[in-house]
N, C-alpha and C positions, 0 to 999 in steps of 0.2 A: 489394827483394829483393837478396840477395848470392849469390855462386856459390862452391861448393866444387868447383872445376873438376876436380881430380883424382878426385873422387868421382862426378862426373856428375850433380850436382843443384844446385838453388837452394834458399835457405832464407830464412825470415823472421827477421831478426836480433832477438835478445832484447837484454838489457842487456849492454853490453861488459864482459867479465870474468865474466859469468853462466855457469850450467852447461848451458843448453840453448836451442834456438831455438823460435820459435812454430810452425814446421812446415817441411816440405820438399816439393819437387816435382822430378821427374826432368827433366833437360835433354833436348832433342831427341836421339834416338838411344839413349836409356836408358829403363828402367822400374824400378820398385821392387818387390822381392820381400819378402814378409812371412814370417818364420820364427818358429814357436812352439816352445818347449821343452816336451816332455811332462812332464819333471820339473824343477822349479826348481833353479837352481844359485846358490850364493853369488856375488855380483855380480862379484868379481874372477875367479873360476873361469869365470863366464859370459863374460867378455871373452876368456879363453883359448879357449873353445869358438868364439866368434865368429871369432877369428883363424884357427883351424884350418879353419873352414867357408869363410871367404873365400878362404883359400889353395887349398882344395879345388875351389872353383868358378872359380878364376883371377881373383879380384878383389883389388884393393889394400885395405888397411885404411881408406883414405879413403872407400871405398864404403859404409861403415857410416853410415846416415843417420837411424836412429831406434831408441830402446830403450824397453822396457816393463819396469818394475821393480816389485818387491813388497817392502814393508817389514814387519817383525814387528809394529809398532804405530805409531800416529800419533806424529809428532815434535813436540817443542816447536819454535818458530821458530828458536831458537838451535841445537837439535840438527839441524834440517833444513839450516841454513846450514853447519854443520860437515861434514855428509855431502857437501853440494854441492862444498865445497872439495876433498875427496878425489876425488870423481867427475870434476870438471873437470880435476884434475891428471892423472888417467889418460888422459882424452881428449887432453890436451896431450902426454903421452908418446907417444901414438899418432900425433901429428903432424897431426891433422885440424882444428885450430883455424884460423880465417881472420881475420886482422887483429885478433886478440884476442877474436873472437866464437866461441862454441861453435855449430857448425852443426847438430848432430843434434837432432831432435825427441825428446821424452821424455814418458812418463807414469810415475807412481810412486805406488802406492796400497797401503793396508793391508788385507789380507783379514781379515774379521771372524770367519771360521771356518777352522780349520787354517792359521793364518798361518805363514810361514817363521820359522825361529829367528834368522835374520839377514837383512840386506838382500840381496835376490836378484834374478836375472834371470829374467823370464818369456818375453819375446819380443824380437825385434829386426827391423829392416828394412835392406835394402841394395840398391844399384843394380846392374843388369846391362845390357849392351848389348841393344838390342831393335830389331826391324824393324817393330813395331806402328805403324800409321799414325795417330799423333796422339792416341791414347787418353790422357787425363790419368792420371798416376800420382803419388800424393802421400800424405803422412801429416801430420796435424795433431797438435800436442802436446796433452796433457791440460790442461784448464782447470777449476778449481773456481770457485764463486761468489766475488766479491770479499768480503773480510772485513767491509766496511761494509754488506752486504746482510743485514738482519735478523739480526745476530749473536746467537748463543745461543738463537734461537727455532726451535722444531721443529713449529709448527702447520702445517696443510695450506696455509694462505695463505702462510706464510713459505717453505715448500718450493716453492710455485708461483713466487714471486718469485726464489728462488735458481736454480731451473731456467731461468727466462726469462733471467737474467743469464748463465748458462753457455751457453745456446743462442745468445745474441747474440755471445758470444766465438767460438763455432763458425762463425757466419756471417762474422765478421771474418776468421777463418782462411781460409775458402773464398774470400772476396774477394781476400785477399792472394795466395793460391795460384792465382788465375785459374781457379777451379773452381766448380762449382755442386753442389747436392744431387743432381742427376741423375748426377753423376760418383762419388758416394759408394758404396762397396761394403760398408762395415762401420761401425757406430756402437757404441761401448762406453760403458755407463753404470755409474758406480761410486757406490753409496750404500747405506746400511743403513736409510734412511728409507722410508716407504711410497711405492712407485713407481707403482702402478696408477692412482692418482687424478690424477697429472700426466702419465702416459705418453701418452695420446691427445691432450689439448689442448696440452700443453707441449712435447712432443718429436715424436711422429709427425706431427702436423698441420703442423709446420714443415719436415719432411723431404721433402715433395713426392713425386717419383717414387722416392725412396730408401726411403720408408715400407714398401713391400711386403717389403723385406729384413729388417724388424724391427730390434730392438736386442739386443745381448748385455749382459745385466745381471750384473755382478760384485758379489756381496754384500761390498762393501769400502768403506772410508772414504778420502777424500782424505788425503794424507800429513801434513798439518799440523793440529794440534788446532784445534777451533773451526769447521771447514768440514764441509759436509754432502753435497755432490754434486759429482762430477767427470764430465766426458765427453771422449772423444776420437774422432776420425774418421779414416778413410783411404779411399783409392781405389786398391786394388791388385788386379792380375789374376792374380797367381801367389802361391800360399800353399804353404809347406812346413812339415813338422812334424819336429822333431829329438828324439832320445831324451834328450839332455841328459847 
């Protein structure tokens, strides 16, 4: 784990020079607040809204620790890489990179119904000082199945294997963040494949005491072509909703 000290959180470092981290957890004395936009905004305008919101709550830009994006359609791998260069560049302008690593967690998916016309911001998370006594506060980045897991297959058995691969990634995120499923307050699933057949055995059964909270199913695709299911998780105790 590395620290974004000015932001009040630790993060799982991704690839140096990459666009996002594997996940974030609040440092002692801080907690993470999750904010959802009621109306999507083009992503650069979304960053303007984030800047205004952070200023309004008395937090520095470095407090931004996670973003949830929506793209108009799935990217080619080349197109995704090109967007990530622009995205990382804006984070660099904000001055939140740490030793060449992008600390903020991220998910970025393509809604299958009523998609945005351009890459847009749906939600974000940020840290605030907190007197809560030791409650974990974290956001894990979205993960899809590895491209080598049953590529191009859409059978039920293939979806089960892909779901298992993604849930294994969620467990690794939790382990790295020193959290457990009991600390998870929200699970988001992104797929246009049949979910019911894998929901109980492949997702809920692995969530333990988080299972009663259920999952939020977004009828969306992972951001890169050829992938079928993505999941992200968080443990946040304060949620706000913004008009956008």
